[in-house]
C-alpha positions in Angstrom: 14.1 27.1 41.0 12.3 24.5 43.0 9.2 24.2 40.3 11.6 23.6 37.8 13.1 20.4 39.4 9.8 19.2 40.0 8.9 19.6 36.2 12.2 17.9 35.8 11.3 15.0 37.6 8.1 14.5 36.3 9.3 15.0 32.8 11.5 12.0 33.7 9.0 10.1 35.8 6.9 10.1 32.2 9.9 9.4 30.3 10.5 6.4 32.4 7.1 5.3 32.3 6.9 5.4 28.4 10.2 3.8 28.3 8.9 1.0 30.2 5.8 0.6 28.0 7.8 0.4 24.6 9.9 -2.3 26.4 7.0 -4.3 27.7 5.3 -3.6 24.0 8.4 -5.1 22.1 8.4 -8.3 24.4 4.9 -8.9 23.8 4.9 -8.3 20.1 8.1 -10.8 19.8 6.5 -13.4 22.5 2.7 -13.3 21.5 2.5 -11.2 18.5 -1.2 -12.1 17.8 -2.9 -11.8 21.0 -0.7 -8.5 21.2 -2.0 -7.2 17.9 -5.6 -8.5 18.8 -5.4 -6.7 22.5 -4.1 -3.4 20.8 -6.8 -3.4 18.1 -9.7 -4.4 20.3 -8.9 -1.6 22.7 -8.5 1.2 20.4 -11.7 0.3 18.3 -13.3 0.3 21.6 -12.3 3.3 22.5 -13.1 5.1 19.0 -16.7 4.1 19.3 -16.8 5.4 23.1 -14.9 8.4 21.9 -17.6 8.8 19.0 -20.4 8.5 21.3 -19.6 11.5 23.1 -18.8 13.3 19.7 -22.5 12.4 18.3 -25.7 13.0 20.6 -27.2 9.8 20.6 -30.5 10.6 22.0 -31.3 7.6 24.1 -30.6 9.5 27.6 -27.8 7.1 28.6 -24.1 8.1 28.9 -22.8 5.4 27.0 -24.2 2.9 25.1 -22.6 -0.5 25.8 -23.3 -2.7 23.1 -21.7 -0.6 19.9 -18.4 -0.1 22.2 -18.5 -4.3 22.9 -19.1 -4.8 19.0 -16.6 -2.8 17.7 -14.0 -4.2 20.6 -14.9 -7.3 19.9 -14.4 -7.6 15.7 -10.8 -5.7 16.8 -9.8 -8.2 19.0 -11.4 -11.6 17.1 -10.9 -9.8 13.2 -8.7 -6.8 12.9 -5.5 -7.6 15.3 -5.0 -11.3 13.5 -6.3 -10.9 10.3 -4.6 -7.5 9.4 -1.1 -9.9 11.3 -1.6 -12.3 8.2 -2.4 -9.5 5.7 0.3 -8.0 6.2 2.7 -11.0 6.3 1.2 -12.5 3.1 1.3 -8.9 1.2 5.3 -9.1 2.3 5.1 -12.6 0.5 3.0 -11.6 -2.3 4.8 -8.6 -3.2 8.6 -8.5 -1.9 10.0 -5.1 -1.8 12.8 -6.2 -4.6 9.8 -6.1 -6.9 9.6 -3.4 -9.7 7.3 -0.5 -8.5 6.7 -2.5 -4.7 5.8 0.0 -3.1 2.6 1.5 -5.5 1.7 -2.6 -6.3 1.2 -3.1 -2.0 -0.6 -0.1 -2.0 -2.8 -1.1 -4.4 -3.3 -4.5 -2.9 -4.3 -3.1 0.4 -6.6 0.5 -0.6 -8.0 -1.6 -3.9 -8.5 -5.4 -2.9 -8.4 -5.9 0.9 -9.5 -2.5 2.0 -13.2 -2.6 0.2 -13.7 -6.3 1.6 -12.5 -5.8 4.9 -14.6 -2.9 4.9 -17.8 -4.5 3.6 -17.1 -7.6 6.6 -16.4 -4.6 9.4 -19.8 -2.7 8.5 -21.8 -6.9 8.4 -20.4 -8.1 11.5 -20.3 -5.0 14.1 -24.2 -5.1 12.6 -24.6 -8.1 13.8 -23.0 -8.2 17.2 -24.7 -5.0 17.7 -27.8 -7.1 17.7 -28.9 -6.2 14.1 -30.6 -8.9 11.6 -29.3 -9.8 8.5 -31.6 -7.6 6.9 -30.9 -4.5 9.0 -26.9 -4.9 8.2 -27.8 -5.2 4.8 -29.4 -2.0 5.0 -26.8 -0.3 7.0 -24.2 -1.6 4.3 -26.3 -0.1 1.7 -26.5 3.5 3.2 -23.2 4.0 4.7 -20.6 1.6 2.8 -19.8 3.6 -0.4 -19.3 6.8 1.3 -17.1 5.4 3.8 -15.1 3.8 1.4 -14.3 6.6 -0.2 -13.5 8.4 2.6 -11.2 5.5 3.2 -9.3 5.8 0.4 -9.1 9.5 0.6 -8.0 9.0 4.6 -6.0 5.7 4.4 -3.9 6.2 1.1 -0.7 8.2 2.3 -0.7 6.8 5.6 -0.9 3.1 4.2 1.9 4.2 2.0 4.3 4.9 4.5 2.9 2.0 7.0 3.1 -0.7 4.5 6.8 0.5 2.9 8.6 2.2 6.0 7.0 0.6 8.9 9.0 -2.9 10.3 6.0 -5.2 10.0 5.7 -6.1 13.5 4.7 -2.4 14.2 2.4 -2.1 11.3 -0.5 -3.1 13.0 0.0 -0.7 16.0 0.5 1.9 13.8 -2.8 1.2 12.0 -3.9 0.9 15.3 -3.2 4.4 16.1 -4.3 5.7 12.6 -7.6 3.5 13.5 -8.3 4.9 16.2 -9.2 8.5 14.6 -11.1 5.9 11.7 -13.0 4.2 14.3 -14.3 7.4 16.0 -15.2 8.6 12.1 -16.9 5.0 11.0 -18.9 4.9 14.5 -20.4 8.4 14.0 -21.0 7.7 10.6 -23.2 4.7 11.3 -24.6 6.5 14.4 -25.5 9.3 12.2 -27.6 6.8 9.8 -29.1 5.3 12.7 
């Protein structure tokens, strides 16, 4: 009996902590939407790279290479969070829900126009942040871009259809960050394999 009451107490404690986190996040997203989205984007991107380093053996002898983690986190904080915030605002104005075929049009703008450009910028900027030259960044893009873009279309289409059309705008970046955690592991692993 005592074991089940301990478990119940632990479950209630976890629920309380989660409830407090959700309340705090909602407060932050309303008071400081861009900063909140930037922080969550930076954290998930950096953590995704960190996890990918554990998956893909680097061969450097170091446990963690910090420069790629910092590059991913910096790009997430400085570019992904703010850019996606404004993109979702613009998308809602460009393709309002009441427009015919709005759901398909939103998905097309996101995956067909925004995503290819964003991925290209991502590969270039992260390579530069990692200390590579312009020439090395361009070579990295040539080696990985098309494969990553095709994989992006396979992985993100269903997710973004739901995210763009059914998730309230203030939570879309967070939902995307959760999916991006896995996606960043894939991107970092892909880039590391080509190094």
